[in-house]
C-alpha positions as CSV (number, residue, x, y, z in Angstrom):
1,X,102.4,-45.8,-24.6
2,X,99.8,-45.1,-27.4
3,X,97.1,-42.5,-26.6
4,X,93.8,-43.8,-25.7
5,X,95.4,-46.9,-24.0
6,X,96.1,-47.3,-20.4
7,X,99.1,-45.5,-19.1
8,X,101.8,-47.0,-17.0
9,X,100.6,-45.5,-13.8
10,X,97.0,-46.7,-14.5
11,X,98.2,-50.4,-15.2
12,X,100.5,-50.2,-12.0
13,X,97.4,-49.0,-9.8
14,X,95.2,-51.7,-11.2
15,X,98.0,-54.5,-10.5
16,X,98.3,-53.1,-7.1
17,X,94.6,-53.0,-6.3
18,X,94.1,-56.5,-7.6
19,X,97.0,-57.8,-5.4
20,X,95.3,-56.0,-2.4
21,X,91.9,-57.7,-3.1
22,X,93.1,-61.3,-4.1
23,X,96.9,-61.4,-2.8
24,X,99.8,-61.9,-5.2
25,X,98.6,-65.3,-6.0
26,X,99.5,-67.6,-8.9
27,X,96.3,-66.9,-10.6
28,X,96.6,-63.3,-10.3
29,X,100.2,-63.3,-11.5
30,X,99.3,-65.5,-14.6
31,X,96.3,-63.3,-15.5
32,X,98.5,-60.1,-15.3
33,X,101.4,-61.7,-17.2
34,X,99.3,-62.8,-19.9
35,X,97.4,-59.4,-20.3
36,X,100.9,-57.3,-20.0
37,X,102.3,-59.8,-22.7
38,X,99.5,-59.3,-25.0
39,X,99.9,-55.4,-24.6
40,X,103.6,-55.7,-25.3
41,X,103.2,-57.9,-28.4
42,X,100.6,-55.6,-29.9
43,X,102.9,-52.6,-29.6
44,X,100.6,-50.9,-26.9
45,X,103.2,-51.3,-24.1
46,X,106.8,-50.4,-24.3
47,X,109.5,-53.0,-23.1
48,X,110.7,-50.8,-20.2
49,X,107.2,-50.4,-18.9
50,X,106.5,-54.1,-19.6
51,X,109.6,-54.9,-17.5
52,X,108.8,-52.5,-14.5
53,X,105.0,-53.7,-14.2
54,X,106.3,-57.4,-14.4
55,X,108.3,-56.7,-11.2
56,X,105.1,-56.4,-9.0
57,X,104.4,-60.0,-9.9
58,X,106.0,-63.4,-8.8
59,X,108.3,-65.1,-11.4
60,X,105.5,-67.7,-12.2
61,X,105.5,-68.9,-16.0
62,X,108.7,-67.3,-16.9
63,X,109.6,-70.3,-19.2
64,X,106.2,-70.4,-20.8
65,X,106.5,-66.6,-21.7
66,X,109.9,-67.1,-23.0
67,X,108.4,-69.8,-25.4
68,X,105.4,-67.8,-26.1
69,X,107.5,-64.9,-27.4
70,X,110.1,-67.2,-29.2
71,X,107.6,-69.5,-30.6
72,X,109.8,-72.5,-29.8
73,X,110.6,-74.7,-26.9
74,X,113.1,-73.4,-24.3
75,X,116.6,-75.3,-24.0
76,X,117.9,-76.4,-20.6
77,X,120.8,-73.9,-21.1
78,X,118.3,-71.1,-21.8
79,X,116.0,-72.2,-18.9
80,X,118.9,-71.7,-16.1
81,X,119.3,-68.0,-17.2
82,X,115.5,-67.0,-17.2
83,X,114.7,-66.9,-13.6
84,X,115.0,-63.2,-12.3
85,X,114.6,-62.6,-9.7
86,X,115.2,-66.2,-8.5
87,X,112.1,-67.9,-7.4
88,X,113.4,-68.7,-3.9
89,X,114.5,-65.0,-3.5
90,X,111.1,-63.4,-4.1
91,X,110.2,-61.0,-1.2
92,X,113.7,-61.0,0.4
């Protein structure tokens, strides 16, 4: 990460604190997914840090995030491969 910006540990702790206050709800997940995606797109967050932080959040909005980064609608074939971990496997 770039100096002067939040570190991985700071972001991890912030995510965990908010989840402890609000639960790992859809609203919390979407808020953090959007925030982390912005940091990634602006080059403030590295892809490995992004991937590791996203693991704390449920896989909500995966298709929309894919479309956001690719700037085009997703195909049905692509959609089948996006869900990791599979939504029905979360928390197992």
